KOLROLUM-569506 format. One line per field, with one value per atom (N, C-alpha, C): x, y, z; atom name; residue in three letters. Coordinates in steps of 0.2 Angstrom, whole numbers, plus 5000, padded with zeros to 4 digits. Layout:
N
x X | ... $
y Y | ... $
z Z | ... $
atom CA | ... $
res Ala | ... $
***
This chain:
80
x 5192 | 5194 | 5188 | 5188 | 5182 | 5182 | 5176 | 5175 | 5172 | 5174 | 5172 | 5165 | 5161 | 5154 | 5152 | 5147 | 5145 | 5138 | 5136 | 5129 | 5128 | 5122 | 5120 | 5115 | 5116 | 5112 | 5111 | 5105 | 5103 | 5108 | 5108 | 5113 | 5111 | 5104 | 5103 | 5105 | 5104 | 5107 | 5114 | 5118 | 5125 | 5127 | 5123 | 5125 | 5124 | 5118 | 5117 | 5122 | 5124 | 5129 | 5136 | 5138 | 5144 | 5143 | 5137 | 5136 | 5137 | 5134 | 5134 | 5141 | 5144 | 5150 | 5156 | 5155 | 5160 | 5167 | 5172 | 5179 | 5182 | 5179 | 5183 | 5181 | 5176 | 5174 | 5172 | 5173 | 5172 | 5165 | 5162 | 5155 | 5155 | 5160 | 5160 | 5159 | 5162 | 5162 | 5155 | 5152 | 5145 | 5140 | 5141 | 5136 | 5137 | 5143 | 5144 | 5141 | 5142 | 5139 | 5132 | 5129 | 5121 | 5119 | 5122 | 5120 | 5120 | 5126 | 5127 | 5121 | 5120 | 5115 | 5108 | 5106 | 5100 | 5100 | 5105 | 5105 | 5104 | 5108 | 5107 | 5100 | 5096 | 5089 | 5085 | 5086 | 5082 | 5083 | 5089 | 5090 | 5087 | 5087 | 5083 | 5076 | 5073 | 5066 | 5064 | 5068 | 5066 | 5066 | 5071 | 5072 | 5066 | 5064 | 5058 | 5052 | 5051 | 5045 | 5045 | 5050 | 5050 | 5048 | 5051 | 5050 | 5042 | 5040 | 5032 | 5028 | 5030 | 5026 | 5026 | 5032 | 5033 | 5028 | 5029 | 5024 | 5017 | 5015 | 5008 | 5006 | 5010 | 5009 | 5007 | 5011 | 5010 | 5006 | 5002 | 4999 | 4994 | 4990 | 4984 | 4987 | 4992 | 4995 | 4999 | 5002 | 5005 | 5000 | 4995 | 4989 | 4986 | 4985 | 4982 | 4986 | 4993 | 4998 | 4998 | 4997 | 4997 | 4991 | 4985 | 4979 | 4979 | 4982 | 4983 | 4987 | 4993 | 4997 | 4993 | 4989 | 4985 | 4980 | 4977 | 4971 | 4975 | 4981 | 4984 | 4986 | 4989 | 4991 | 4985 | 4979 | 4973 | 4970 | 4971 | 4969 | 4973 | 4980 | 4984 | 4982 | 4981 | 4979 | 4973 | 4968 | 4962 | 4962 | 4967 | 4968 | 4972 | 4975 | 4979 | 4975 $
y 5106 | 5112 | 5115 | 5116 | 5119 | 5126 | 5129 | 5136 | 5139 | 5144 | 5147 | 5151 | 5150 | 5153 | 5156 | 5160 | 5162 | 5160 | 5158 | 5156 | 5159 | 5162 | 5165 | 5160 | 5158 | 5153 | 5156 | 5154 | 5156 | 5153 | 5156 | 5154 | 5147 | 5145 | 5139 | 5133 | 5135 | 5130 | 5129 | 5134 | 5134 | 5130 | 5131 | 5127 | 5120 | 5118 | 5111 | 5108 | 5112 | 5110 | 5108 | 5113 | 5111 | 5105 | 5104 | 5098 | 5092 | 5092 | 5086 | 5085 | 5090 | 5090 | 5088 | 5090 | 5088 | 5091 | 5088 | 5091 | 5088 | 5083 | 5079 | 5082 | 5086 | 5089 | 5096 | 5099 | 5107 | 5108 | 5114 | 5115 | 5114 | 5116 | 5115 | 5108 | 5104 | 5097 | 5094 | 5096 | 5094 | 5096 | 5103 | 5105 | 5102 | 5100 | 5097 | 5090 | 5086 | 5080 | 5080 | 5084 | 5085 | 5086 | 5091 | 5093 | 5087 | 5084 | 5078 | 5073 | 5071 | 5067 | 5069 | 5076 | 5078 | 5078 | 5080 | 5080 | 5073 | 5068 | 5061 | 5059 | 5060 | 5059 | 5062 | 5068 | 5072 | 5069 | 5067 | 5063 | 5057 | 5053 | 5047 | 5048 | 5053 | 5054 | 5056 | 5060 | 5062 | 5056 | 5051 | 5045 | 5041 | 5040 | 5036 | 5039 | 5045 | 5048 | 5047 | 5048 | 5046 | 5039 | 5034 | 5027 | 5026 | 5029 | 5028 | 5030 | 5036 | 5039 | 5034 | 5031 | 5026 | 5020 | 5018 | 5012 | 5014 | 5019 | 5021 | 5022 | 5025 | 5026 | 5019 | 5014 | 5008 | 5003 | 5005 | 5001 | 4996 | 4999 | 4996 | 4990 | 4991 | 4986 | 4980 | 4982 | 4978 | 4974 | 4977 | 4973 | 4968 | 4970 | 4965 | 4959 | 4961 | 4955 | 4950 | 4953 | 4949 | 4945 | 4948 | 4944 | 4939 | 4940 | 4935 | 4929 | 4930 | 4925 | 4921 | 4924 | 4921 | 4917 | 4919 | 4915 | 4909 | 4910 | 4904 | 4899 | 4901 | 4897 | 4893 | 4897 | 4893 | 4888 | 4889 | 4885 | 4878 | 4879 | 4873 | 4869 | 4873 | 4869 | 4865 | 4868 | 4865 | 4858 | 4859 | 4853 | 4847 | 4848 | 4843 | 4839 $
z 4944 | 4948 | 4951 | 4958 | 4961 | 4961 | 4961 | 4961 | 4967 | 4969 | 4975 | 4974 | 4979 | 4978 | 4985 | 4986 | 4992 | 4993 | 4999 | 5001 | 5007 | 5008 | 5014 | 5018 | 5024 | 5028 | 5034 | 5037 | 5044 | 5049 | 5055 | 5060 | 5063 | 5063 | 5065 | 5060 | 5054 | 5049 | 5049 | 5050 | 5051 | 5057 | 5062 | 5069 | 5067 | 5064 | 5063 | 5058 | 5053 | 5048 | 5052 | 5057 | 5060 | 5065 | 5067 | 5071 | 5067 | 5061 | 5057 | 5053 | 5052 | 5048 | 5053 | 5059 | 5064 | 5063 | 5066 | 5064 | 5058 | 5056 | 5050 | 5043 | 5043 | 5036 | 5037 | 5031 | 5031 | 5029 | 5031 | 5028 | 5021 | 5017 | 5010 | 5008 | 5011 | 5010 | 5011 | 5017 | 5019 | 5014 | 5012 | 5007 | 5000 | 4998 | 4992 | 4992 | 4998 | 4998 | 4998 | 5002 | 5002 | 4995 | 4991 | 4985 | 4980 | 4980 | 4976 | 4977 | 4983 | 4984 | 4981 | 4983 | 4980 | 4973 | 4969 | 4962 | 4959 | 4962 | 4960 | 4961 | 4967 | 4968 | 4963 | 4961 | 4956 | 4949 | 4947 | 4941 | 4941 | 4946 | 4946 | 4946 | 4949 | 4949 | 4942 | 4939 | 4932 | 4927 | 4928 | 4924 | 4925 | 4932 | 4934 | 4931 | 4931 | 4928 | 4920 | 4917 | 4910 | 4908 | 4912 | 4911 | 4913 | 4918 | 4920 | 4914 | 4911 | 4906 | 4900 | 4898 | 4893 | 4894 | 4900 | 4902 | 4901 | 4904 | 4903 | 4896 | 4892 | 4885 | 4881 | 4884 | 4880 | 4885 | 4890 | 4895 | 4891 | 4887 | 4884 | 4880 | 4876 | 4872 | 4876 | 4882 | 4886 | 4890 | 4892 | 4895 | 4891 | 4884 | 4880 | 4878 | 4878 | 4877 | 4883 | 4889 | 4895 | 4895 | 4894 | 4894 | 4889 | 4883 | 4878 | 4880 | 4884 | 4886 | 4892 | 4896 | 4901 | 4898 | 4893 | 4890 | 4886 | 4883 | 4880 | 4886 | 4891 | 4897 | 4900 | 4900 | 4903 | 4898 | 4892 | 4887 | 4887 | 4888 | 4888 | 4895 | 4900 | 4906 | 4906 | 4902 | 4901 | 4897 | 4892 | 4888 | 4891 | 4896 | 4900 | 4904 $
atom N | CA | C | N | CA | C | N | CA | C | N | CA | C | N | CA | C | N | CA | C | N | CA | C | N | CA | C | N | CA | C | N | CA | C | N | CA | C | N | CA | C | N | CA | C | N | CA | C | N | CA | C | N | CA | C | N | CA | C | N | CA | C | N | CA | C | N | CA | C | N | CA | C | N | CA | C | N | CA | C | N | CA | C | N | CA | C | N | CA | C | N | CA | C | N | CA | C | N | CA | C | N | CA | C | N | CA | C | N | CA | C | N | CA | C | N | CA | C | N | CA | C | N | CA | C | N | CA | C | N | CA | C | N | CA | C | N | CA | C | N | CA | C | N | CA | C | N | CA | C | N | CA | C | N | CA | C | N | CA | C | N | CA | C | N | CA | C | N | CA | C | N | CA | C | N | CA | C | N | CA | C | N | CA | C | N | CA | C | N | CA | C | N | CA | C | N | CA | C | N | CA | C | N | CA | C | N | CA | C | N | CA | C | N | CA | C | N | CA | C | N | CA | C | N | CA | C | N | CA | C | N | CA | C | N | CA | C | N | CA | C | N | CA | C | N | CA | C | N | CA | C | N | CA | C | N | CA | C | N | CA | C | N | CA | C | N | CA | C | N | CA | C | N | CA | C | N | CA | C $
res Unk | Unk | Unk | Unk | Unk | Unk | Unk | Unk | Unk | Unk | Unk | Unk | Unk | Unk | Unk | Unk | Unk | Unk | Unk | Unk | Unk | Unk | Unk | Unk | Unk | Unk | Unk | Unk | Unk | Unk | Unk | Unk | Unk | Unk | Unk | Unk | Unk | Unk | Unk | Unk | Unk | Unk | Unk | Unk | Unk | Unk | Unk | Unk | Unk | Unk | Unk | Unk | Unk | Unk | Unk | Unk | Unk | Unk | Unk | Unk | Unk | Unk | Unk | Unk | Unk | Unk | Unk | Unk | Unk | Unk | Unk | Unk | Unk | Unk | Unk | Unk | Unk | Unk | Unk | Unk | Unk | Unk | Unk | Unk | Unk | Unk | Unk | Unk | Unk | Unk | Unk | Unk | Unk | Unk | Unk | Unk | Unk | Unk | Unk | Unk | Unk | Unk | Unk | Unk | Unk | Unk | Unk | Unk | Unk | Unk | Unk | Unk | Unk | Unk | Unk | Unk | Unk | Unk | Unk | Unk | Unk | Unk | Unk | Unk | Unk | Unk | Unk | Unk | Unk | Unk | Unk | Unk | Unk | Unk | Unk | Unk | Unk | Unk | Unk | Unk | Unk | Unk | Unk | Unk | Unk | Unk | Unk | Unk | Unk | Unk | Unk | Unk | Unk | Unk | Unk | Unk | Unk | Unk | Unk | Unk | Unk | Unk | Unk | Unk | Unk | Unk | Unk | Unk | Unk | Unk | Unk | Unk | Unk | Unk | Unk | Unk | Unk | Unk | Unk | Unk | Unk | Unk | Unk | Unk | Unk | Unk | Unk | Unk | Unk | Unk | Unk | Unk | Unk | Unk | Unk | Unk | Unk | Unk | Unk | Unk | Unk | Unk | Unk | Unk | Unk | Unk | Unk | Unk | Unk | Unk | Unk | Unk | Unk | Unk | Unk | Unk | Unk | Unk | Unk | Unk | Unk | Unk | Unk | Unk | Unk | Unk | Unk | Unk | Unk | Unk | Unk | Unk | Unk | Unk | Unk | Unk | Unk | Unk | Unk | Unk $
***
C-alpha cells in the first residue's frame, strides 16, 4: 500500500520532471523510480565497501598464498 507524502521542489526541477515523465507517467511514478534506483545503488555501494574491507583485512594472507602458488608453479616449470 502506498502512502501519501509531501515534497517541496523548485520550479525548474518540476519542469524537468514533467519533461522526463512525459504524459505516460506521473511525477510520483518518476520520483519513485529514481529513488528506487538510488537506493539500489546505495545498497550495492555499501555491500561493495564491506567486501573490499574484508578483502583488505585478509590481503596479506591472500597475497602470501598467491606467492606460494606462483613459487610452486615456477618450481614445476623449472623441473620440466
